[in-house]
C-alpha positions as CSV (number, residue, x, y, z in Angstrom):
1,M,-10.4,-21.3,3.8
2,H,-7.5,-19.1,1.8
3,K,-4.3,-17.5,3.5
4,L,-4.5,-14.1,2.9
5,I,-2.4,-11.0,3.5
6,D,-3.8,-7.5,3.9
7,T,-0.8,-5.6,2.1
8,H,-2.2,-2.2,3.3
9,A,-4.3,-1.1,5.6
10,H,-4.3,2.1,8.0
11,L,-4.6,0.2,11.2
12,D,-4.3,3.6,13.4
13,E,-7.3,4.6,12.0
14,L,-9.5,1.8,12.7
15,Q,-11.5,1.7,15.8
16,S,-11.7,-1.3,17.6
17,V,-8.6,-2.4,16.1
18,D,-7.9,-5.5,18.4
19,L,-11.6,-6.9,17.2
20,M,-10.9,-5.9,13.6
21,L,-7.5,-8.0,13.8
22,Q,-9.5,-11.1,15.5
23,E,-11.9,-11.0,12.7
24,A,-9.3,-11.0,10.2
25,Q,-7.3,-13.9,11.8
26,R,-10.5,-15.6,12.0
27,N,-11.7,-15.3,8.3
28,G,-8.2,-16.6,6.8
29,V,-5.9,-13.3,7.0
30,I,-2.4,-14.4,8.2
31,A,-0.6,-11.3,7.9
32,I,-1.3,-7.3,7.6
33,V,1.2,-4.6,6.4
34,A,0.0,-1.3,8.3
35,V,1.2,1.7,6.4
36,G,2.0,5.1,7.8
37,S,1.1,8.7,6.9
38,D,2.8,11.1,9.0
39,Y,5.0,11.2,12.1
40,Q,1.8,10.6,14.8
41,S,0.6,8.0,12.5
42,N,4.2,6.2,12.2
43,V,4.0,5.8,15.7
44,K,0.7,4.1,16.5
45,I,1.6,2.0,13.4
46,L,4.8,0.8,15.5
47,E,2.8,0.4,18.5
48,I,0.0,-1.7,17.0
49,S,2.3,-3.9,15.1
50,Q,4.6,-4.5,18.0
51,K,2.1,-5.7,20.3
52,H,0.8,-7.7,17.2
53,Y,3.8,-9.3,15.5
54,P,4.1,-11.2,13.8
55,F,0.7,-10.7,12.5
56,V,0.9,-6.8,12.1
57,Y,4.2,-5.4,10.3
58,P,4.7,-1.9,9.9
59,A,5.7,-0.3,7.0
60,L,6.1,3.8,8.0
61,G,5.7,6.9,5.4
62,L,4.6,10.5,4.7
63,H,1.0,10.2,2.9
64,P,1.1,13.6,0.2
65,W,-2.3,14.3,1.3
66,R,-0.5,15.2,4.9
67,L,2.2,17.4,3.1
68,A,-0.2,20.7,2.7
69,N,-0.4,20.6,6.6
70,L,3.2,20.0,7.7
71,E,6.3,22.9,8.1
72,S,9.4,22.0,6.3
73,H,10.6,20.7,10.1
74,Q,8.0,18.8,10.3
75,I,9.0,16.4,7.1
76,D,12.5,16.5,8.2
77,E,11.6,15.0,11.8
78,N,9.2,12.3,10.7
79,L,12.1,11.4,8.2
80,R,14.6,11.3,10.7
81,F,11.9,8.8,12.4
82,I,11.6,6.6,9.7
83,E,15.3,6.3,9.2
84,Q,15.9,5.9,13.3
85,N,13.2,2.9,13.1
86,I,13.9,1.8,9.7
87,T,14.9,-1.4,10.7
88,T,11.7,-2.5,12.2
89,A,10.2,-1.0,9.2
90,V,9.1,-3.8,6.5
91,A,8.7,-0.8,3.8
92,I,9.1,2.7,3.5
93,G,5.1,3.7,3.0
94,E,2.8,5.0,2.2
95,I,4.4,7.4,0.2
96,G,4.2,9.2,-3.2
97,L,1.8,11.8,-5.3
98,D,-1.3,13.3,-6.0
99,Y,-2.0,15.9,-8.4
100,H,-5.5,16.3,-7.6
101,K,-6.4,19.7,-7.8
102,K,-7.0,20.5,-4.7
103,L,-4.0,19.1,-3.4
104,V,-1.8,20.4,-5.9
105,G,-3.1,23.7,-5.0
106,A,-2.0,23.2,-1.3
107,A,1.2,21.0,-1.7
108,S,2.6,22.2,-5.2
109,K,4.0,19.2,-7.6
110,E,7.7,19.7,-7.2
111,W,7.1,20.1,-3.6
112,Q,5.9,16.8,-3.6
113,K,8.0,15.4,-6.1
114,E,11.2,16.9,-3.7
115,V,9.5,14.6,-0.2
116,L,9.1,11.9,-2.5
117,R,12.9,12.1,-3.9
118,R,13.9,12.3,-0.2
119,L,11.9,9.2,1.1
120,L,12.7,7.2,-2.1
121,D,16.6,7.8,-1.2
122,L,15.4,6.7,2.3
123,A,14.0,3.1,0.8
124,K,17.2,2.6,-1.6
125,K,19.7,3.1,1.3
126,Y,18.2,0.3,3.4
127,A,16.6,-1.6,0.9
128,K,13.3,-1.4,1.6
129,P,10.3,-2.2,-0.8
130,A,8.1,1.5,-1.5
131,I,4.6,1.6,-1.5
132,I,3.4,4.3,-3.9
133,H,-0.1,6.1,-4.1
134,S,0.3,7.7,-7.3
135,R,-3.4,9.0,-7.7
136,Y,-3.4,11.2,-11.2
137,A,0.2,11.4,-11.2
138,W,1.1,8.0,-12.2
139,K,3.8,8.6,-14.7
140,D,5.6,10.7,-12.7
141,S,4.8,8.6,-9.6
142,F,6.7,5.8,-11.7
143,Q,9.2,7.6,-13.2
144,S,10.2,9.2,-9.4
145,V,10.3,5.6,-8.2
146,K,12.5,4.5,-11.2
147,D,14.8,7.0,-10.9
148,A,15.6,6.6,-7.4
149,E,16.6,3.2,-8.7
150,V,14.2,1.7,-5.9
151,G,14.8,-2.2,-5.7
152,K,10.8,-3.4,-4.9
153,A,8.3,-0.9,-5.2
154,V,4.5,-1.8,-5.3
155,F,2.0,0.7,-6.7
156,H,-1.2,0.5,-4.4
157,W,-5.1,1.0,-5.8
158,F,-3.4,1.7,-9.3
159,T,-6.3,3.0,-11.6
160,G,-3.6,4.8,-14.5
161,F,-2.8,4.2,-18.0
162,S,-2.0,0.9,-19.4
163,S,1.3,2.3,-20.8
164,V,2.2,3.1,-17.1
165,L,1.4,0.0,-15.8
166,R,3.3,-1.9,-18.4
167,N,6.5,0.2,-17.4
168,I,5.7,-0.6,-14.1
169,I,5.5,-4.2,-14.7
170,D,8.0,-4.1,-17.3
171,A,10.6,-2.7,-14.3
172,G,9.4,-5.5,-11.6
173,Y,7.2,-3.7,-9.4
174,F,4.2,-4.6,-8.2
175,I,0.2,-3.7,-8.2
176,S,-2.2,-4.2,-5.5
177,A,-5.8,-4.9,-5.9
178,T,-8.5,-3.1,-3.4
179,P,-11.9,-4.0,-3.0
180,A,-13.1,-1.6,-5.7
181,T,-11.8,-4.1,-8.1
182,E,-15.4,-5.1,-7.6
183,Y,-16.7,-1.7,-9.9
184,H,-14.1,0.8,-10.1
185,E,-13.7,0.4,-13.9
186,E,-9.8,1.6,-14.3
187,H,-8.8,-0.1,-11.1
188,R,-10.4,-3.4,-12.7
189,R,-8.3,-2.4,-16.0
190,A,-5.2,-2.8,-14.6
191,I,-5.8,-5.9,-12.3
192,K,-7.2,-7.7,-15.0
193,E,-3.5,-6.4,-17.4
194,T,-1.4,-7.7,-14.4
195,P,0.3,-11.0,-14.2
196,L,-0.4,-12.6,-11.2
197,D,3.0,-12.8,-10.2
198,R,3.0,-9.0,-10.2
199,L,-0.3,-9.2,-8.2
200,L,-0.4,-8.1,-4.3
201,L,-4.0,-7.8,-2.3
202,E,-5.0,-4.8,-0.2
203,T,-7.8,-2.8,1.8
204,D,-6.9,0.6,2.4
205,C,-9.0,0.0,4.9
206,P,-11.0,2.0,6.7
207,V,-11.3,3.9,2.9
208,T,-15.1,4.1,2.6
209,Y,-16.2,1.4,-1.0
210,G,-19.1,0.7,-2.8
211,L,-21.0,2.2,-5.4
212,E,-25.0,2.3,-4.4
213,S,-24.7,0.5,-1.3
214,K,-21.3,1.7,0.4
215,Y,-19.4,0.3,3.5
216,E,-16.3,0.8,5.4
217,S,-13.7,-1.0,5.2
218,K,-11.9,-3.6,7.5
219,P,-8.8,-6.0,7.1
220,T,-11.5,-8.9,6.6
221,D,-12.4,-7.6,3.6
222,V,-8.8,-8.5,1.5
223,L,-11.3,-11.6,1.1
224,R,-13.6,-8.8,-0.9
225,S,-10.2,-7.8,-3.2
226,L,-9.7,-11.8,-3.6
227,K,-12.8,-12.6,-5.3
228,A,-13.3,-9.8,-7.5
229,T,-9.8,-10.4,-8.7
230,A,-9.9,-14.1,-9.1
231,W,-13.2,-13.4,-11.5
232,L,-11.6,-10.8,-13.2
233,K,-8.9,-13.0,-14.3
234,G,-11.7,-16.0,-14.6
235,T,-8.7,-17.8,-12.1
236,D,-9.4,-19.7,-9.0
237,E,-10.2,-18.3,-6.0
238,S,-7.4,-20.5,-4.1
239,I,-4.8,-19.7,-7.1
240,I,-5.0,-16.2,-6.7
241,A,-5.1,-16.7,-2.5
242,E,-1.3,-18.6,-3.1
243,L,-0.1,-16.6,-6.1
244,T,-0.9,-13.6,-3.5
245,T,-0.1,-14.2,-0.7
246,K,3.4,-15.6,-1.3
247,N,4.2,-13.1,-3.3
248,A,3.3,-10.4,-0.3
249,I,5.6,-12.5,2.0
250,E,8.6,-12.4,-0.5
251,F,8.0,-8.6,-1.3
252,F,7.5,-7.7,2.2
253,S,10.2,-10.8,3.7
254,L,7.8,-11.0,6.1
255,N,8.1,-13.9,8.7
256,V,5.0,-16.1,8.1
257,T,4.9,-19.5,7.0
258,T,2.0,-21.0,4.9
């Protein structure tokens, strides 16, 4: 059985969290990084991680999707909460930019970039990795992270241009493979072009994946990310598992032994 780490899971959005975590452990998952999306999400992520330590590790963040519904004082409150609990967190995330036209209509690009800058300043100040959402904002997301001089960053579920991907890799940052590696052409290209020493595995659960046959993902589906990545790379699953797990432990400074 492979030893795997799901480096990006929205555990606060799952039904029957305890059962999902037990299933994941039975299938070889040895750790999960649970990401936060806003204040309420971060509070719940801390509760779940405290209950399930050292299996679940918290990342605290503010997702760009949530900005449209927040006032400035609520954003300030969330950043204060993140800073107050920063020693517990293994990363700042999920944070980033999203330039989908529906979101930009409610939260402008400049507003998103300003909030991201403040979050990246925390990552830099406390030497924490940043978990980056970059949909349709690949170049600006990378530039924001680079300008903030953040030491460690992972661009999760990356589907952007190869030129930006090269910049990400050259800067020493990471890419993470989701179960969409089974079918999503832009994501498949990115994973294929990413060196193994810059690759992580994730699920982004409970995201719904699939084309003709759809399913709601759970932490165990990191196995699907592994299998699809191994097939794309033409490399044995055991090698992908060993390297990505090693990468995750080092990237997030996890208290995990293999």
